[in-house]
VOPAGU-2260 file (C-alpha; in pm, 1 decimal, decimal comma):
REM VOPAGU-2260
SITE   aa  ch    i         X         Y         Z
SITE  MET   A    0   -9176,8    6359,4    1994,2
SITE  TYR   A    1   -9424,9    6182,2    1765,9
SITE  LYS   A    2   -9717,3    6281,6    1989,1
SITE  GLU   A    3   -9600,5    6645,5    1990,4
SITE  VAL   A    4   -9589,2    6651,4    1610,3
SITE  ILE   A    5   -9938,8    6500,1    1587,0
SITE  CYS   A    6  -10069,0    6750,2    1841,5
SITE  LEU   A    7   -9916,1    7042,6    1650,0
SITE  TYR   A    8  -10060,3    6911,4    1325,1
SITE  ASN   A    9  -10407,8    6886,1    1476,3
SITE  LYS   A   10  -10383,9    7239,1    1612,6
SITE  GLN   A   11  -10283,6    7369,3    1269,5
SITE  LYS   A   12  -10580,6    7190,9    1109,6
SITE  LYS   A   13  -10815,9    7341,3    1367,1
SITE  MET   A   14  -10670,4    7687,2    1308,8
SITE  GLN   A   15  -10710,3    7643,9     933,2
SITE  LYS   A   16  -11072,9    7547,3     986,3
SITE  VAL   A   17  -11130,5    7856,6    1199,2
SITE  PHE   A   18  -10983,9    8078,6     926,6
SITE  GLU   A   19  -11204,2    7913,3     664,3
SITE  GLU   A   20  -11517,8    7965,1     874,4
SITE  LEU   A   21  -11421,1    8326,9     938,7
SITE  SER   A   22  -11384,8    8393,6     565,9
SITE  GLU   A   23  -11712,8    8219,8     481,8
SITE  ASN   A   24  -11904,8    8399,2     758,0
SITE  TYR   A   25  -11770,9    8737,2     655,0
SITE  ARG   A   26  -11861,2    8681,6     291,3
SITE  SER   A   27  -12210,1    8579,9     395,7
SITE  PHE   A   28  -12233,5    8895,3     603,7
SITE  ILE   A   29  -12135,6    9130,4     322,4
SITE  HIS   A   30  -12323,6    8939,2      47,8
SITE  SER   A   31  -12013,9    8944,1    -169,8
SITE  GLN   A   32  -12159,5    8778,6    -480,1
SITE  GLU   A   33  -12202,2    9126,7    -622,9
SITE  CYS   A   34  -12122,5    9481,8    -523,5
SITE  PRO   A   35  -12419,8    9686,9    -395,4
SITE  VAL   A   36  -12508,4   10016,1    -561,3
SITE  LEU   A   37  -12626,1   10342,2    -404,9
SITE  ASP   A   38  -12793,0   10585,5    -643,6
SITE  PHE   A   39  -12787,6   10934,2    -492,5
SITE  GLU   A   40  -13079,7   11053,9    -704,4
SITE  GLU   A   41  -13301,9   10745,5    -729,0
SITE  ASP   A   42  -13247,8   10600,7    -379,7
SITE  PHE   A   43  -13221,5   10925,6    -180,9
SITE  ASN   A   44  -13388,7   11186,6    -406,5
SITE  GLY   A   45  -13072,6   11394,2    -381,1
SITE  ASN   A   46  -13105,9   11423,4      -2,2
SITE  MET   A   47  -12746,8   11446,8     118,5
SITE  GLU   A   48  -12820,4   11396,1     488,8
SITE  GLU   A   49  -13008,2   11071,3     421,6
SITE  PHE   A   50  -12733,5   10949,1     190,3
SITE  GLN   A   51  -12457,1   11031,0     440,0
SITE  PHE   A   52  -12633,6   10847,3     723,0
SITE  TYR   A   53  -12700,8   10537,4     512,0
SITE  PHE   A   54  -12351,4   10532,1     360,5
SITE  LEU   A   55  -12190,5   10562,1     703,7
SITE  GLN   A   56  -12414,3   10307,7     874,0
SITE  HIS   A   57  -12427,4   10039,7     604,5
SITE  HIS   A   58  -12088,4   10069,2     436,7
SITE  VAL   A   59  -11818,8   10271,6     613,0
SITE  SER   A   60  -11896,6   10134,9     960,1
SITE  GLN   A   61  -11919,3    9783,0     815,6
SITE  ASN   A   62  -11607,2    9814,7     599,3
SITE  LYS   A   63  -11817,7    9719,0     298,1
SITE  PRO   A   64  -11755,8    9835,1     -63,6
SITE  VAL   A   65  -12026,4   10002,3    -269,3
SITE  ILE   A   66  -12067,0   10177,5    -605,5
SITE  ILE   A   67  -12211,4   10528,3    -582,5
SITE  ARG   A   68  -12400,5   10669,7    -880,1
SITE  ASN   A   69  -12524,9   11018,5    -967,5
SITE  MET   A   70  -12297,2   11188,6    -715,7
SITE  ILE   A   71  -12058,4   11365,1    -955,8
SITE  ASN   A   72  -12287,2   11436,8   -1251,0
SITE  HIS   A   73  -12215,7   11806,7   -1204,9
SITE  TRP   A   74  -11844,8   11766,4   -1282,0
SITE  PRO   A   75  -11745,8   11949,2   -1603,3
SITE  ALA   A   76  -11470,0   11688,0   -1636,9
SITE  LEU   A   77  -11725,3   11422,9   -1738,3
SITE  SER   A   78  -11777,1   11603,7   -2067,8
SITE  LYS   A   79  -11468,0   11820,9   -2113,0
SITE  TRP   A   80  -11204,9   11557,9   -2034,6
SITE  LYS   A   81  -11346,4   11322,1   -2297,4
SITE  ASP   A   82  -11200,3   11557,9   -2554,4
SITE  ASN   A   83  -10827,8   11492,6   -2596,2
SITE  THR   A   84  -10791,7   11838,3   -2748,2
SITE  TYR   A   85  -10925,9   11999,1   -2431,3
SITE  LEU   A   86  -10671,1   11817,7   -2214,0
SITE  LEU   A   87  -10393,3   11910,6   -2455,3
SITE  GLU   A   88  -10495,3   12276,6   -2457,3
SITE  ARG   A   89  -10496,0   12287,4   -2076,8
SITE  LEU   A   90  -10174,0   12096,1   -2010,4
SITE  GLN   A   91   -9985,5   12160,8   -2337,3
SITE  ASP   A   92   -9612,7   12097,0   -2297,4
SITE  LYS   A   93   -9614,4   12096,2   -1918,4
SITE  GLN   A   94   -9382,0   11834,8   -1773,1
SITE  VAL   A   95   -9567,8   11556,3   -1592,7
SITE  ASN   A   96   -9429,1   11269,6   -1387,6
SITE  CYS   A   97   -9486,1   10938,0   -1558,1
SITE  THR   A   98   -9411,2   10571,7   -1488,4
SITE  ILE   A   99   -9300,4   10338,5   -1768,0
SITE  THR   A  100   -9287,5    9958,6   -1780,2
SITE  PRO   A  101   -9252,0    9704,2   -2062,2
SITE  ASN   A  102   -9561,8    9510,0   -1954,6
SITE  GLY   A  103   -9793,0    9759,2   -1783,4
SITE  ARG   A  104   -9723,5    9613,2   -1439,6
SITE  ALA   A  105   -9555,9    9841,7   -1188,6
SITE  ASP   A  106   -9479,8    9755,6    -825,0
SITE  CYS   A  107   -9517,9    9391,5    -914,8
SITE  VAL   A  108   -9331,6    9062,7    -867,3
SITE  THR   A  109   -9138,7    8994,2   -1188,4
SITE  TYR   A  110   -8886,8    8729,4   -1291,7
SITE  ASP   A  111   -8542,8    8875,0   -1362,6
SITE  PRO   A  112   -8353,6    8657,6   -1614,6
SITE  SER   A  113   -8019,3    8816,3   -1525,6
SITE  THR   A  114   -8035,1    8715,7   -1159,0
SITE  LYS   A  115   -8267,5    8418,5   -1221,4
SITE  GLU   A  116   -8496,3    8517,9    -936,1
SITE  LYS   A  117   -8823,4    8691,2    -878,0
SITE  LEU   A  118   -8799,7    9050,6    -757,6
SITE  PHE   A  119   -9045,6    9314,7    -645,8
SITE  VAL   A  120   -8992,7    9552,0    -938,2
SITE  LYS   A  121   -9078,7    9921,6    -934,5
SITE  PRO   A  122   -9142,4   10118,9   -1254,5
SITE  PHE   A  123   -8903,5   10341,6   -1443,5
SITE  GLU   A  124   -8994,1   10700,8   -1359,0
SITE  THR   A  125   -8939,7   11004,7   -1577,4
SITE  GLN   A  126   -9077,3   11343,5   -1670,1
SITE  ILE   A  127   -9233,7   11399,1   -2009,5
SITE  ALA   A  128   -9423,3   11676,3   -2182,9
SITE  PHE   A  129   -9795,7   11603,5   -2165,5
SITE  SER   A  130   -9825,6   11667,0   -2538,7
SITE  ASP   A  131   -9568,6   11392,1   -2606,3
SITE  LEU   A  132   -9741,6   11159,1   -2362,8
SITE  GLN   A  133  -10077,2   11208,7   -2530,6
SITE  GLN   A  134   -9920,8   11142,8   -2870,2
SITE  ILE   A  135   -9782,7   10812,3   -2740,9
SITE  TRP   A  136  -10124,7   10708,2   -2612,4
SITE  SER   A  137  -10285,6   10811,2   -2940,3
SITE  THR   A  138  -10036,7   10605,7   -3142,2
SITE  GLN   A  139  -10088,2   10298,2   -2923,1
SITE  HIS   A  140  -10466,5   10336,0   -2952,9
SITE  SER   A  141  -10446,0   10348,4   -3332,4
SITE  THR   A  142  -10251,8   10017,7   -3342,2
SITE  PRO   A  143  -10437,8    9803,8   -3085,8
SITE  THR   A  144  -10322,4    9469,6   -3226,0
SITE  SER   A  145   -9954,8    9530,5   -3152,5
SITE  GLN   A  146   -9797,2    9507,8   -2806,5
SITE  PRO   A  147   -9639,4    9845,0   -2718,1
SITE  GLU   A  148   -9270,2    9839,6   -2637,3
SITE  ALA   A  149   -9337,0   10064,3   -2338,5
SITE  ILE   A  150   -9649,1   10129,9   -2129,2
SITE  TYR   A  151   -9681,3   10487,1   -2006,3
SITE  TYR   A  152   -9898,8   10566,9   -1705,9
SITE  LEU   A  153   -9955,0   10897,8   -1534,0
SITE  GLN   A  154   -9974,4   10806,1   -1168,5
SITE  GLU   A  155   -9834,3   10915,8    -837,0
SITE  GLN   A  156   -9973,8   10812,9    -503,5
SITE  ASN   A  157   -9877,8   11136,5    -333,4
SITE  GLY   A  158  -10170,0   11370,8    -394,1
SITE  ASN   A  159  -10026,5   11467,6    -732,7
SITE  PHE   A  160  -10347,7   11625,4    -862,7
SITE  CYS   A  161  -10347,2   11909,9    -609,8
SITE  ASN   A  162   -9983,6   11914,5    -502,1
SITE  GLN   A  163   -9846,7   11977,0    -851,0
SITE  SER   A  164   -9934,5   12306,6   -1020,2
SITE  VAL   A  165   -9916,2   12136,3   -1359,3
SITE  PHE   A  166  -10274,2   12015,6   -1308,9
SITE  GLU   A  167  -10410,0   12349,0   -1187,9
SITE  PRO   A  168  -10586,8   12416,2   -1521,9
SITE  LEU   A  169  -10802,7   12107,7   -1451,6
SITE  TRP   A  170  -10892,8   12182,9   -1090,6
SITE  LYS   A  171  -11214,5   12366,2   -1174,4
SITE  ASP   A  172  -11349,2   12059,8   -1358,5
SITE  VAL   A  173  -11383,7   11837,1   -1047,8
SITE  ASP   A  174  -11455,5   11872,8    -676,8
SITE  LEU   A  175  -11141,3   11940,6    -476,9
SITE  LYS   A  176  -11351,9   11923,0    -161,7
SITE  LEU   A  177  -11607,0   11657,6     -70,8
SITE  PRO   A  178  -11796,4   11793,7     232,6
SITE  TRP   A  179  -12017,3   11485,0     251,5
SITE  ALA   A  180  -11714,5   11256,1     262,6
SITE  ASN   A  181  -11537,6   11477,8     515,7
SITE  ARG   A  182  -11834,0   11437,7     749,6
SITE  VAL   A  183  -11865,9   11063,5     696,8
SITE  PHE   A  184  -11494,8   10996,9     757,2
SITE  ASN   A  185  -11478,1   11267,6    1026,7
SITE  GLN   A  186  -11188,2   11449,5     860,7
SITE  GLU   A  187  -11138,4   11806,0     744,4
SITE  ALA   A  188  -11017,5   11705,8     397,9
SITE  PRO   A  189  -10880,1   11409,5     201,5
SITE  ASP   A  190  -10523,0   11315,6     280,9
SITE  ALA   A  191  -10453,1   11299,1     -93,1
SITE  ILE   A  192  -10624,2   11348,2    -429,4
SITE  ASN   A  193  -10459,7   11147,1    -705,9
SITE  ASN   A  194  -10490,7   11169,0   -1082,7
SITE  TRP   A  195  -10464,1   10854,6   -1298,5
SITE  MET   A  196  -10429,0   10858,2   -1678,4
SITE  GLY   A  197  -10333,6   10576,1   -1911,8
SITE  ASN   A  198  -10457,3   10312,0   -2151,2
SITE  GLN   A  199  -10580,4    9955,1   -2124,8
SITE  HIS   A  200  -10232,3    9802,6   -2097,9
SITE  LYS   A  201  -10189,6    9910,0   -1733,1
SITE  VAL   A  202  -10259,9    9651,7   -1461,7
SITE  SER   A  203  -10188,3    9682,3   -1090,6
SITE  SER   A  204  -10069,6    9397,4    -872,8
SITE  LEU   A  205  -10278,5    9270,2    -582,5
SITE  HIS   A  206  -10231,9    9486,9    -273,6
SITE  LYS   A  207  -10409,7    9667,9       9,5
SITE  ASP   A  208  -10406,1   10031,0     126,0
SITE  PHE   A  209  -10437,7   10189,6     467,8
SITE  TYR   A  210  -10683,9   10443,6     330,7
SITE  GLU   A  211  -11055,4   10484,8     284,2
SITE  ASN   A  212  -11071,5   10522,4     -92,7
SITE  LEU   A  213  -11330,8   10703,5    -305,7
SITE  TYR   A  214  -11238,6   10621,3    -666,3
SITE  ALA   A  215  -11417,1   10826,0    -934,9
SITE  VAL   A  216  -11392,1   10722,4   -1300,7
SITE  VAL   A  217  -11409,2   11008,3   -1551,8
SITE  ARG   A  218  -11324,5   10823,1   -1874,9
SITE  GLY   A  219  -11321,2   10453,7   -1957,8
SITE  THR   A  220  -11383,1   10167,4   -1715,6
SITE  LYS   A  221  -11191,1   10038,2   -1415,3
SITE  THR   A  222  -11219,0    9672,4   -1319,9
SITE  PHE   A  223  -11142,6    9591,0    -956,8
SITE  TYR   A  224  -11086,0    9240,8    -820,8
SITE  LEU   A  225  -11156,4    9266,9    -448,2
SITE  LEU   A  226  -11092,2    9032,7    -156,7
SITE  PRO   A  227  -11192,6    9110,1     203,0
SITE  PRO   A  228  -10936,4    9144,6     483,3
SITE  THR   A  229  -11054,0    8813,6     630,0
SITE  ASP   A  230  -10889,8    8634,2     334,7
SITE  LEU   A  231  -10546,5    8729,6     470,4
SITE  PRO   A  232  -10463,3    8376,4     601,2
SITE  PHE   A  233  -10494,1    8236,5     247,0
SITE  MET   A  234  -10306,9    8511,2      63,8
SITE  LYS   A  235   -9964,9    8342,5      48,0
SITE  TYR   A  236   -9740,0    8641,4     108,9
SITE  GLN   A  237   -9376,8    8591,6      12,8
SITE  SER   A  238   -9063,2    8797,8      70,3
SITE  PHE   A  239   -8885,1    8947,2    -232,2
SITE  ALA   A  240   -8572,3    9150,1    -293,2
SITE  GLN   A  241   -8641,2    9480,7    -466,1
SITE  GLY   A  242   -8549,0    9613,3    -807,8
SITE  HIS   A  243   -8660,3    9867,7   -1063,3
SITE  TRP   A  244   -8702,9    9886,2   -1438,9
SITE  ASN   A  245   -8442,7   10077,1   -1638,1
SITE  TYR   A  246   -8537,1   10192,5   -1988,1
SITE  ASP   A  247   -8303,1   10317,4   -2257,4
SITE  ALA   A  248   -8520,0   10528,1   -2488,4
SITE  LYS   A  249   -8252,5   10528,4   -2762,5
SITE  THR   A  250   -8197,0   10154,3   -2781,0
SITE  LYS   A  251   -8550,4   10078,2   -2656,9
SITE  GLU   A  252   -8409,4    9813,9   -2427,1
SITE  TRP   A  253   -8541,5    9714,1   -2084,4
SITE  LYS   A  254   -8339,8    9589,0   -1792,5
SITE  ILE   A  255   -8417,6    9515,9   -1428,1
SITE  GLU   A  256   -8171,8    9670,9   -1184,8
SITE  LYS   A  257   -8160,3    9482,8    -855,0
SITE  GLU   A  258   -8141,2    9704,8    -546,4
SITE  SER   A  259   -7894,5    9514,0    -333,1
SITE  GLN   A  260   -7914,1    9756,5     -40,3
SITE  SER   A  261   -8293,1    9762,0     -19,8
SITE  GLU   A  262   -8481,9    9555,2     233,6
SITE  HIS   A  263   -8691,1    9260,3     124,0
SITE  ILE   A  264   -9059,4    9336,0      89,2
SITE  PRO   A  265   -9355,8    9104,1     153,7
SITE  TRP   A  266   -9580,0    9086,8    -153,9
SITE  LEU   A  267   -9838,1    8873,0    -331,0
SITE  ASP   A  268   -9731,3    8679,4    -640,5
SITE  TRP   A  269  -10060,0    8571,9    -797,9
SITE  ASP   A  270  -10316,5    8713,7   -1035,7
SITE  ALA   A  271  -10663,1    8774,5    -891,0
SITE  SER   A  272  -10813,1    8793,1   -1241,8
SITE  ARG   A  273  -10708,7    8435,4   -1325,8
SITE  GLU   A  274  -10923,3    8170,7   -1164,1
SITE  ASP   A  275  -10651,4    7905,3   -1197,5
SITE  ASP   A  276  -10404,4    8127,9   -1012,2
SITE  VAL   A  277  -10622,9    8221,3    -714,7
SITE  PRO   A  278  -10539,4    8037,4    -388,6
SITE  LYS   A  279  -10793,0    7803,4    -234,6
SITE  HIS   A  280  -11060,6    7973,0     -20,2
SITE  CYS   A  281  -11004,6    8307,2    -196,3
SITE  ASN   A  282  -11292,1    8422,7    -416,8
SITE  PRO   A  283  -11226,3    8763,1    -574,1
SITE  LEU   A  284  -11524,3    8987,7    -634,1
SITE  ARG   A  285  -11510,4    9156,0    -975,2
SITE  ILE   A  286  -11645,6    9511,1    -991,6
SITE  ASP   A  287  -11663,0    9722,3   -1308,1
SITE  VAL   A  288  -11665,6   10094,7   -1233,8
SITE  HIS   A  289  -11792,0   10299,8   -1526,3
SITE  GLU   A  290  -11774,3   10666,5   -1618,9
SITE  SER   A  291  -11933,6   10897,6   -1359,0
SITE  GLU   A  292  -11939,0   10623,7   -1092,2
SITE  ILE   A  293  -11753,2   10622,3    -760,5
SITE  LEU   A  294  -11628,5   10306,8    -593,7
SITE  TYR   A  295  -11600,4   10318,3    -217,3
SITE  LEU   A  296  -11307,4   10085,2    -152,3
SITE  PRO   A  297  -11273,1   10033,7     224,2
SITE  SER   A  298  -10934,8   10031,2     389,6
SITE  LEU   A  299  -10749,8    9698,6     413,4
SITE  TRP   A  300  -10943,5    9535,9     126,5
SITE  PHE   A  301  -10709,9    9360,8    -115,8
SITE  HIS   A  302  -10751,9    9478,1    -473,7
SITE  GLN   A  303  -10606,6    9429,5    -819,4
SITE  VAL   A  304  -10704,0    9680,8   -1086,0
SITE  HIS   A  305  -10740,3    9650,8   -1463,1
SITE  GLN   A  306  -10871,6    9918,2   -1696,4
SITE  GLN   A  307  -11035,4    9967,6   -2032,5
SITE  GLU   A  308  -10974,6   10285,7   -2228,1
SITE  ASP   A  309  -11263,8   10471,2   -2391,5
SITE  SER   A  310  -11325,5   10508,0   -2765,3
SITE  ASN   A  311  -11065,3   10785,2   -2779,2
SITE  GLY   A  312  -10796,1   10568,7   -2626,0
SITE  LEU   A  313  -10770,5   10695,2   -2268,6
SITE  LEU   A  314  -10866,7   10607,5   -1911,8
SITE  VAL   A  315  -10890,2   10893,8   -1663,0
SITE  ALA   A  316  -10979,6   10873,5   -1294,4
SITE  ILE   A  317  -10955,9   11080,9    -977,2
SITE  ASN   A  318  -10941,7   10922,0    -634,7
SITE  TYR   A  319  -10965,8   11062,8    -284,7
SITE  TRP   A  320  -10775,3   10901,8      -0,2
SITE  PHE   A  321  -10896,1   10954,1     355,9
SITE  ASP   A  322  -10684,1   10827,3     645,3
SITE  MET   A  323  -10821,7   10510,2     795,7
SITE  ASN   A  324  -10907,2   10504,1    1162,2
SITE  PHE   A  325  -10634,0   10288,7    1315,4
SITE  ALA   A  326  -10832,3   10272,6    1639,2
SITE  SER   A  327  -11134,2   10121,6    1464,0
SITE  PHE   A  328  -11249,1    9766,7    1526,9
SITE  HIS   A  329  -11166,0    9671,2    1166,7
SITE  SER   A  330  -10807,2    9791,6    1197,5
SITE  ILE   A  331  -10747,0    9630,0    1536,3
SITE  TYR   A  332  -10904,2    9304,6    1420,9
SITE  PHE   A  333  -10688,7    9298,9    1106,6
SITE  GLN   A  334  -10374,5    9347,1    1315,8
SITE  PHE   A  335  -10486,7    9060,7    1537,1
SITE  LEU   A  336  -10545,6    8844,0    1230,6
SITE  GLN   A  337  -10198,1    8928,8    1101,0
SITE  SER   A  338  -10037,3    8826,6    1430,5
SITE  LEU   A  339  -10244,8    8509,9    1453,8
SITE  ASN   A  340  -10154,5    8415,4    1098,6
SITE  GLN   A  341   -9784,3    8432,8    1184,1
SITE  VAL   A  342   -9812,3    8191,9    1477,7
């Protein structure tokens, strides 16, 4: 029995060493000390065919993130959406779907004092007139030293920008079609186009998506903390019961409602922006994406997102999700790594 335990221990140490070498080799391969930049005008003289070939060969095929500049300079949104009055005139009192949390963290592991346990907590969701929502953001921007009692964020990961007619007055200000991206990802159109609006109090939890993501910032700055898929063995997934925030607008009280019938969900309970909270062998890459820039975020990359509002108190972004190729080497290898990590 003693020999079997020693043998198992040695095998686990060897496996750990293999995972460490894999992570180090991959980081060396992608040069992850900083995110590369492709400038459509300066690097390719506006030649779309050359850009597409390079982007596909050096980034998409290698599952490697990159910032793209001077690709959306023609968008009217880059100038028009900076004016809060313009957005208000276009959307007026239209009802928009909005998430609300007390701390700006939705879909995140949170301690529930009533049950004395950590839960995966989803945001409170409601509909609100855009004019009221903009007034809330304006008020919070004018009092930056105080912590808001509620953080409002316009977000839906369901193609809300094109699937909801409420945003139709803004459609002409951005590209609803990206022919160059369609060709690179070999798809007829994005699977979803999402609209994101909020202020600097919103922070996402660390997660991954099964999409190729083109994330375009229109106002403000987005800060991404990225970790490659090869860091999976060090991620420390845990299983959590689910719950959701409940907000009483009259009493202004927050409460977490545990969802007893929901299945447990595996999630990450650490902050990639805090060096003292990051697990050993994980080294997040920080990327700041500024106005008019696009971040190509490859599928299966872990990411946590922070944001900084602009001088008028708002962050606005549009992202395009393209289905990942589940038959690709990257996808198959990640599935293998998941299975191996569970042994």
